[in-house]
PDB file with SEQRES, HELIX, SHEET and CRYST1 records, atoms N, CA, C and O in Angstrom:
SEQRES   1 A   55  MET MET ASN PRO LEU ILE ILE LYS LEU GLY GLY VAL LEU          
SEQRES   2 A   55  LEU ASP SER GLU GLU ALA LEU GLU ARG LEU PHE THR ALA          
SEQRES   3 A   55  LEU VAL ASN TYR ARG GLU SER HIS GLN ARG PRO LEU VAL          
SEQRES   4 A   55  ILE VAL HIS GLY GLY GLY CYS VAL VAL ASP GLU LEU MET          
SEQRES   5 A   55  LYS GLY ALA                                                  
HELIX    1 AA1 GLY A   11  LEU A   14  1                                   4    
HELIX    2 AA2 GLU A   17  SER A   33  1                                  17    
HELIX    3 AA3 CYS A   46  LYS A   53  1                                   8    
SHEET    1 AA1 2 LEU A   5  LEU A   9  0                                        
SHEET    2 AA1 2 LEU A  38  HIS A  42  1                                        
CRYST1    1.000    1.000    1.000  90.00  90.00  90.00 P 1           1          
ATOM      1  N   MET A   1     169.459  -6.429-205.176  1.00  0.00           N  
ATOM      2  CA  MET A   1     168.665  -6.575-206.375  1.00  0.00           C  
ATOM      3  C   MET A   1     167.321  -7.213-206.018  1.00  0.00           C  
ATOM      4  O   MET A   1     167.256  -8.143-205.214  1.00  0.00           O  
ATOM      5  N   MET A   2     166.263  -6.702-206.624  1.00  0.00           N  
ATOM      6  CA  MET A   2     164.922  -7.242-206.382  1.00  0.00           C  
ATOM      7  C   MET A   2     164.713  -8.552-207.118  1.00  0.00           C  
ATOM      8  O   MET A   2     165.327  -8.809-208.153  1.00  0.00           O  
ATOM      9  N   ASN A   3     163.842  -9.367-206.570  1.00  0.00           N  
ATOM     10  CA  ASN A   3     163.451 -10.590-207.265  1.00  0.00           C  
ATOM     11  C   ASN A   3     162.653 -10.222-208.507  1.00  0.00           C  
ATOM     12  O   ASN A   3     161.823  -9.314-208.458  1.00  0.00           O  
ATOM     13  N   PRO A   4     162.887 -10.906-209.611  1.00  0.00           N  
ATOM     14  CA  PRO A   4     162.150 -10.581-210.833  1.00  0.00           C  
ATOM     15  C   PRO A   4     160.693 -11.045-210.743  1.00  0.00           C  
ATOM     16  O   PRO A   4     160.367 -11.990-210.025  1.00  0.00           O  
ATOM     17  N   LEU A   5     159.846 -10.368-211.476  1.00  0.00           N  
ATOM     18  CA  LEU A   5     158.472 -10.809-211.673  1.00  0.00           C  
ATOM     19  C   LEU A   5     158.501 -11.751-212.862  1.00  0.00           C  
ATOM     20  O   LEU A   5     158.874 -11.350-213.964  1.00  0.00           O  
ATOM     21  N   ILE A   6     158.110 -12.999-212.648  1.00  0.00           N  
ATOM     22  CA  ILE A   6     158.160 -13.998-213.713  1.00  0.00           C  
ATOM     23  C   ILE A   6     156.767 -14.141-214.310  1.00  0.00           C  
ATOM     24  O   ILE A   6     155.797 -14.386-213.592  1.00  0.00           O  
ATOM     25  N   ILE A   7     156.673 -13.986-215.619  1.00  0.00           N  
ATOM     26  CA  ILE A   7     155.407 -14.079-216.343  1.00  0.00           C  
ATOM     27  C   ILE A   7     155.478 -15.302-217.243  1.00  0.00           C  
ATOM     28  O   ILE A   7     156.366 -15.412-218.089  1.00  0.00           O  
ATOM     29  N   LYS A   8     154.546 -16.212-217.058  1.00  0.00           N  
ATOM     30  CA  LYS A   8     154.497 -17.435-217.862  1.00  0.00           C  
ATOM     31  C   LYS A   8     153.404 -17.270-218.918  1.00  0.00           C  
ATOM     32  O   LYS A   8     152.231 -17.094-218.590  1.00  0.00           O  
ATOM     33  N   LEU A   9     153.801 -17.330-220.181  1.00  0.00           N  
ATOM     34  CA  LEU A   9     152.848 -17.195-221.280  1.00  0.00           C  
ATOM     35  C   LEU A   9     152.509 -18.565-221.830  1.00  0.00           C  
ATOM     36  O   LEU A   9     153.391 -19.393-222.057  1.00  0.00           O  
ATOM     37  N   GLY A  10     151.230 -18.794-222.041  1.00  0.00           N  
ATOM     38  CA  GLY A  10     150.787 -20.058-222.620  1.00  0.00           C  
ATOM     39  C   GLY A  10     150.538 -19.933-224.105  1.00  0.00           C  
ATOM     40  O   GLY A  10     150.505 -18.831-224.653  1.00  0.00           O  
ATOM     41  N   GLY A  11     150.363 -21.066-224.747  1.00  0.00           N  
ATOM     42  CA  GLY A  11     150.185 -21.117-226.187  1.00  0.00           C  
ATOM     43  C   GLY A  11     148.971 -20.375-226.691  1.00  0.00           C  
ATOM     44  O   GLY A  11     149.040 -19.741-227.744  1.00  0.00           O  
ATOM     45  N   VAL A  12     147.845 -20.432-225.966  1.00  0.00           N  
ATOM     46  CA  VAL A  12     146.617 -19.775-226.419  1.00  0.00           C  
ATOM     47  C   VAL A  12     146.808 -18.265-226.476  1.00  0.00           C  
ATOM     48  O   VAL A  12     146.377 -17.625-227.435  1.00  0.00           O  
ATOM     49  N   LEU A  13     147.443 -17.693-225.472  1.00  0.00           N  
ATOM     50  CA  LEU A  13     147.685 -16.253-225.474  1.00  0.00           C  
ATOM     51  C   LEU A  13     148.562 -15.855-226.651  1.00  0.00           C  
ATOM     52  O   LEU A  13     148.347 -14.808-227.262  1.00  0.00           O  
ATOM     53  N   LEU A  14     149.540 -16.676-226.968  1.00  0.00           N  
ATOM     54  CA  LEU A  14     150.454 -16.354-228.059  1.00  0.00           C  
ATOM     55  C   LEU A  14     149.766 -16.375-229.417  1.00  0.00           C  
ATOM     56  O   LEU A  14     150.295 -15.827-230.385  1.00  0.00           O  
ATOM     57  N   ASP A  15     148.604 -16.994-229.502  1.00  0.00           N  
ATOM     58  CA  ASP A  15     147.851 -17.031-230.755  1.00  0.00           C  
ATOM     59  C   ASP A  15     147.014 -15.781-230.980  1.00  0.00           C  
ATOM     60  O   ASP A  15     146.506 -15.578-232.083  1.00  0.00           O  
ATOM     61  N   SER A  16     146.859 -14.946-229.972  1.00  0.00           N  
ATOM     62  CA  SER A  16     146.001 -13.769-230.066  1.00  0.00           C  
ATOM     63  C   SER A  16     146.837 -12.494-230.107  1.00  0.00           C  
ATOM     64  O   SER A  16     147.451 -12.105-229.113  1.00  0.00           O  
ATOM     65  N   GLU A  17     146.851 -11.855-231.269  1.00  0.00           N  
ATOM     66  CA  GLU A  17     147.614 -10.612-231.408  1.00  0.00           C  
ATOM     67  C   GLU A  17     147.071  -9.535-230.473  1.00  0.00           C  
ATOM     68  O   GLU A  17     147.841  -8.786-229.873  1.00  0.00           O  
ATOM     69  N   GLU A  18     145.752  -9.457-230.349  1.00  0.00           N  
ATOM     70  CA  GLU A  18     145.141  -8.451-229.475  1.00  0.00           C  
ATOM     71  C   GLU A  18     145.525  -8.679-228.012  1.00  0.00           C  
ATOM     72  O   GLU A  18     145.849  -7.731-227.297  1.00  0.00           O  
ATOM     73  N   ALA A  19     145.487  -9.934-227.574  1.00  0.00           N  
ATOM     74  CA  ALA A  19     145.846 -10.249-226.192  1.00  0.00           C  
ATOM     75  C   ALA A  19     147.315  -9.932-225.921  1.00  0.00           C  
ATOM     76  O   ALA A  19     147.652  -9.399-224.864  1.00  0.00           O  
ATOM     77  N   LEU A  20     148.184 -10.257-226.871  1.00  0.00           N  
ATOM     78  CA  LEU A  20     149.609  -9.949-226.697  1.00  0.00           C  
ATOM     79  C   LEU A  20     149.846  -8.451-226.627  1.00  0.00           C  
ATOM     80  O   LEU A  20     150.640  -7.983-225.812  1.00  0.00           O  
ATOM     81  N   GLU A  21     149.163  -7.700-227.477  1.00  0.00           N  
ATOM     82  CA  GLU A  21     149.316  -6.245-227.462  1.00  0.00           C  
ATOM     83  C   GLU A  21     148.885  -5.678-226.113  1.00  0.00           C  
ATOM     84  O   GLU A  21     149.557  -4.807-225.561  1.00  0.00           O  
ATOM     85  N   ARG A  22     147.784  -6.164-225.589  1.00  0.00           N  
ATOM     86  CA  ARG A  22     147.303  -5.693-224.286  1.00  0.00           C  
ATOM     87  C   ARG A  22     148.266  -6.088-223.177  1.00  0.00           C  
ATOM     88  O   ARG A  22     148.528  -5.300-222.268  1.00  0.00           O  
ATOM     89  N   LEU A  23     148.794  -7.304-223.248  1.00  0.00           N  
ATOM     90  CA  LEU A  23     149.749  -7.757-222.241  1.00  0.00           C  
ATOM     91  C   LEU A  23     150.999  -6.890-222.245  1.00  0.00           C  
ATOM     92  O   LEU A  23     151.436  -6.424-221.193  1.00  0.00           O  
ATOM     93  N   PHE A  24     151.576  -6.673-223.422  1.00  0.00           N  
ATOM     94  CA  PHE A  24     152.824  -5.915-223.472  1.00  0.00           C  
ATOM     95  C   PHE A  24     152.621  -4.446-223.132  1.00  0.00           C  
ATOM     96  O   PHE A  24     153.531  -3.808-222.602  1.00  0.00           O  
ATOM     97  N   THR A  25     151.447  -3.898-223.427  1.00  0.00           N  
ATOM     98  CA  THR A  25     151.134  -2.540-222.977  1.00  0.00           C  
ATOM     99  C   THR A  25     151.104  -2.498-221.454  1.00  0.00           C  
ATOM    100  O   THR A  25     151.645  -1.576-220.843  1.00  0.00           O  
ATOM    101  N   ALA A  26     150.473  -3.494-220.843  1.00  0.00           N  
ATOM    102  CA  ALA A  26     150.425  -3.565-219.384  1.00  0.00           C  
ATOM    103  C   ALA A  26     151.823  -3.730-218.789  1.00  0.00           C  
ATOM    104  O   ALA A  26     152.130  -3.144-217.751  1.00  0.00           O  
ATOM    105  N   LEU A  27     152.671  -4.527-219.443  1.00  0.00           N  
ATOM    106  CA  LEU A  27     154.039  -4.718-218.949  1.00  0.00           C  
ATOM    107  C   LEU A  27     154.854  -3.436-219.034  1.00  0.00           C  
ATOM    108  O   LEU A  27     155.633  -3.132-218.130  1.00  0.00           O  
ATOM    109  N   VAL A  28     154.679  -2.685-220.112  1.00  0.00           N  
ATOM    110  CA  VAL A  28     155.373  -1.395-220.238  1.00  0.00           C  
ATOM    111  C   VAL A  28     154.926  -0.462-219.115  1.00  0.00           C  
ATOM    112  O   VAL A  28     155.755   0.197-218.486  1.00  0.00           O  
ATOM    113  N   ASN A  29     153.626  -0.405-218.864  1.00  0.00           N  
ATOM    114  CA  ASN A  29     153.111   0.440-217.783  1.00  0.00           C  
ATOM    115  C   ASN A  29     153.650  -0.013-216.432  1.00  0.00           C  
ATOM    116  O   ASN A  29     153.987   0.816-215.587  1.00  0.00           O  
ATOM    117  N   TYR A  30     153.730  -1.318-216.226  1.00  0.00           N  
ATOM    118  CA  TYR A  30     154.270  -1.855-214.982  1.00  0.00           C  
ATOM    119  C   TYR A  30     155.719  -1.413-214.800  1.00  0.00           C  
ATOM    120  O   TYR A  30     156.103  -0.952-213.725  1.00  0.00           O  
ATOM    121  N   ARG A  31     156.512  -1.554-215.847  1.00  0.00           N  
ATOM    122  CA  ARG A  31     157.939  -1.198-215.763  1.00  0.00           C  
ATOM    123  C   ARG A  31     158.139   0.288-215.506  1.00  0.00           C  
ATOM    124  O   ARG A  31     159.111   0.681-214.862  1.00  0.00           O  
ATOM    125  N   GLU A  32     157.224   1.117-216.006  1.00  0.00           N  
ATOM    126  CA  GLU A  32     157.352   2.556-215.771  1.00  0.00           C  
ATOM    127  C   GLU A  32     157.092   2.921-214.311  1.00  0.00           C  
ATOM    128  O   GLU A  32     157.624   3.918-213.822  1.00  0.00           O  
ATOM    129  N   SER A  33     156.287   2.132-213.614  1.00  0.00           N  
ATOM    130  CA  SER A  33     155.953   2.464-212.232  1.00  0.00           C  
ATOM    131  C   SER A  33     156.664   1.590-211.193  1.00  0.00           C  
ATOM    132  O   SER A  33     156.604   1.885-210.000  1.00  0.00           O  
ATOM    133  N   HIS A  34     157.326   0.533-211.626  1.00  0.00           N  
ATOM    134  CA  HIS A  34     158.056  -0.362-210.720  1.00  0.00           C  
ATOM    135  C   HIS A  34     159.463  -0.589-211.275  1.00  0.00           C  
ATOM    136  O   HIS A  34     159.660  -0.687-212.486  1.00  0.00           O  
ATOM    137  N   GLN A  35     160.406  -0.668-210.389  1.00  0.00           N  
ATOM    138  CA  GLN A  35     161.795  -0.921-210.802  1.00  0.00           C  
ATOM    139  C   GLN A  35     162.150  -2.383-210.566  1.00  0.00           C  
ATOM    140  O   GLN A  35     163.229  -2.698-210.064  1.00  0.00           O  
ATOM    141  N   ARG A  36     161.237  -3.263-210.930  1.00  0.00           N  
ATOM    142  CA  ARG A  36     161.443  -4.701-210.731  1.00  0.00           C  
ATOM    143  C   ARG A  36     161.679  -5.357-212.090  1.00  0.00           C  
ATOM    144  O   ARG A  36     160.929  -5.103-213.032  1.00  0.00           O  
ATOM    145  N   PRO A  37     162.702  -6.190-212.203  1.00  0.00           N  
ATOM    146  CA  PRO A  37     162.951  -6.858-213.482  1.00  0.00           C  
ATOM    147  C   PRO A  37     161.815  -7.815-213.842  1.00  0.00           C  
ATOM    148  O   PRO A  37     161.157  -8.381-212.969  1.00  0.00           O  
ATOM    149  N   LEU A  38     161.603  -7.981-215.139  1.00  0.00           N  
ATOM    150  CA  LEU A  38     160.603  -8.907-215.657  1.00  0.00           C  
ATOM    151  C   LEU A  38     161.295 -10.049-216.385  1.00  0.00           C  
ATOM    152  O   LEU A  38     162.266  -9.835-217.112  1.00  0.00           O  
ATOM    153  N   VAL A  39     160.795 -11.252-216.188  1.00  0.00           N  
ATOM    154  CA  VAL A  39     161.268 -12.421-216.926  1.00  0.00           C  
ATOM    155  C   VAL A  39     160.037 -13.055-217.554  1.00  0.00           C  
ATOM    156  O   VAL A  39     159.075 -13.372-216.855  1.00  0.00           O  
ATOM    157  N   ILE A  40     160.061 -13.245-218.880  1.00  0.00           N  
ATOM    158  CA  ILE A  40     158.944 -13.856-219.583  1.00  0.00           C  
ATOM    159  C   ILE A  40     159.382 -15.236-220.056  1.00  0.00           C  
ATOM    160  O   ILE A  40     160.402 -15.384-220.729  1.00  0.00           O  
ATOM    161  N   VAL A  41     158.589 -16.244-219.690  1.00  0.00           N  
ATOM    162  CA  VAL A  41     158.894 -17.616-220.093  1.00  0.00           C  
ATOM    163  C   VAL A  41     157.698 -18.199-220.834  1.00  0.00           C  
ATOM    164  O   VAL A  41     156.559 -17.779-220.632  1.00  0.00           O  
ATOM    165  N   HIS A  42     157.973 -19.165-221.686  1.00  0.00           N  
ATOM    166  CA  HIS A  42     156.902 -19.844-222.410  1.00  0.00           C  
ATOM    167  C   HIS A  42     156.375 -20.966-221.535  1.00  0.00           C  
ATOM    168  O   HIS A  42     157.147 -21.738-220.966  1.00  0.00           O  
ATOM    169  N   GLY A  43     155.059 -21.053-221.433  1.00  0.00           N  
ATOM    170  CA  GLY A  43     154.445 -22.028-220.539  1.00  0.00           C  
ATOM    171  C   GLY A  43     154.193 -23.384-221.144  1.00  0.00           C  
ATOM    172  O   GLY A  43     153.551 -24.232-220.524  1.00  0.00           O  
ATOM    173  N   GLY A  44     154.684 -23.601-222.335  1.00  0.00           N  
ATOM    174  CA  GLY A  44     154.454 -24.899-222.962  1.00  0.00           C  
ATOM    175  C   GLY A  44     153.137 -24.900-223.706  1.00  0.00           C  
ATOM    176  O   GLY A  44     152.896 -24.036-224.549  1.00  0.00           O  
ATOM    177  N   GLY A  45     152.308 -25.833-223.410  1.00  0.00           N  
ATOM    178  CA  GLY A  45     151.022 -25.936-224.077  1.00  0.00           C  
ATOM    179  C   GLY A  45     150.955 -27.180-224.935  1.00  0.00           C  
ATOM    180  O   GLY A  45     151.887 -27.984-224.969  1.00  0.00           O  
ATOM    181  N   CYS A  46     149.830 -27.328-225.630  1.00  0.00           N  
ATOM    182  CA  CYS A  46     149.592 -28.573-226.368  1.00  0.00           C  
ATOM    183  C   CYS A  46     150.586 -28.786-227.504  1.00  0.00           C  
ATOM    184  O   CYS A  46     150.950 -29.929-227.781  1.00  0.00           O  
ATOM    185  N   VAL A  47     151.036 -27.727-228.169  1.00  0.00           N  
ATOM    186  CA  VAL A  47     152.002 -27.894-229.262  1.00  0.00           C  
ATOM    187  C   VAL A  47     153.327 -28.412-228.714  1.00  0.00           C  
ATOM    188  O   VAL A  47     153.914 -29.336-229.276  1.00  0.00           O  
ATOM    189  N   VAL A  48     153.794 -27.824-227.627  1.00  0.00           N  
ATOM    190  CA  VAL A  48     155.050 -28.271-227.017  1.00  0.00           C  
ATOM    191  C   VAL A  48     154.894 -29.701-226.495  1.00  0.00           C  
ATOM    192  O   VAL A  48     155.802 -30.520-226.643  1.00  0.00           O  
ATOM    193  N   ASP A  49     153.748 -29.998-225.887  1.00  0.00           N  
ATOM    194  CA  ASP A  49     153.511 -31.369-225.408  1.00  0.00           C  
ATOM    195  C   ASP A  49     153.616 -32.380-226.546  1.00  0.00           C  
ATOM    196  O   ASP A  49     154.233 -33.434-226.389  1.00  0.00           O  
ATOM    197  N   GLU A  50     153.020 -32.066-227.678  1.00  0.00           N  
ATOM    198  CA  GLU A  50     153.068 -32.969-228.834  1.00  0.00           C  
ATOM    199  C   GLU A  50     154.496 -33.136-229.351  1.00  0.00           C  
ATOM    200  O   GLU A  50     154.910 -34.241-229.700  1.00  0.00           O  
ATOM    201  N   LEU A  51     155.245 -32.037-229.399  1.00  0.00           N  
ATOM    202  CA  LEU A  51     156.633 -32.110-229.859  1.00  0.00           C  
ATOM    203  C   LEU A  51     157.485 -32.955-228.915  1.00  0.00           C  
ATOM    204  O   LEU A  51     158.366 -33.693-229.358  1.00  0.00           O  
ATOM    205  N   MET A  52     157.221 -32.845-227.619  1.00  0.00           N  
ATOM    206  CA  MET A  52     158.004 -33.593-226.642  1.00  0.00           C  
ATOM    207  C   MET A  52     157.718 -35.093-226.707  1.00  0.00           C  
ATOM    208  O   MET A  52     158.583 -35.895-226.353  1.00  0.00           O  
ATOM    209  N   LYS A  53     156.538 -35.482-227.145  1.00  0.00           N  
ATOM    210  CA  LYS A  53     156.221 -36.906-227.270  1.00  0.00           C  
ATOM    211  C   LYS A  53     157.148 -37.593-228.265  1.00  0.00           C  
ATOM    212  O   LYS A  53     157.474 -38.770-228.110  1.00  0.00           O  
ATOM    213  N   GLY A  54     157.571 -36.854-229.288  1.00  0.00           N  
ATOM    214  CA  GLY A  54     158.445 -37.422-230.308  1.00  0.00           C  
ATOM    215  C   GLY A  54     159.919 -37.315-229.974  1.00  0.00           C  
ATOM    216  O   GLY A  54     160.759 -37.833-230.710  1.00  0.00           O  
ATOM    217  N   ALA A  55     160.244 -36.652-228.878  1.00  0.00           N  
ATOM    218  CA  ALA A  55     161.655 -36.445-228.525  1.00  0.00           C  
ATOM    219  C   ALA A  55     162.253 -37.660-227.860  1.00  0.00           C  
ATOM    220  O   ALA A  55     163.430 -37.651-227.501  1.00  0.00           O  
TER     221      ALA A  55                                                      
END                                                                             
């Protein structure tokens, strides 16, 4: 089994519908030409940092 390609998404990207659409279009194209698994993780960001301060 191949090592997965890990994609870390940050909070700013998640706020932009256009950026997300472009990213996921690129990921679909990648998957069509490569047989490598993809793993998408959230990169945290200022909102997560603020939430963790109260934890």
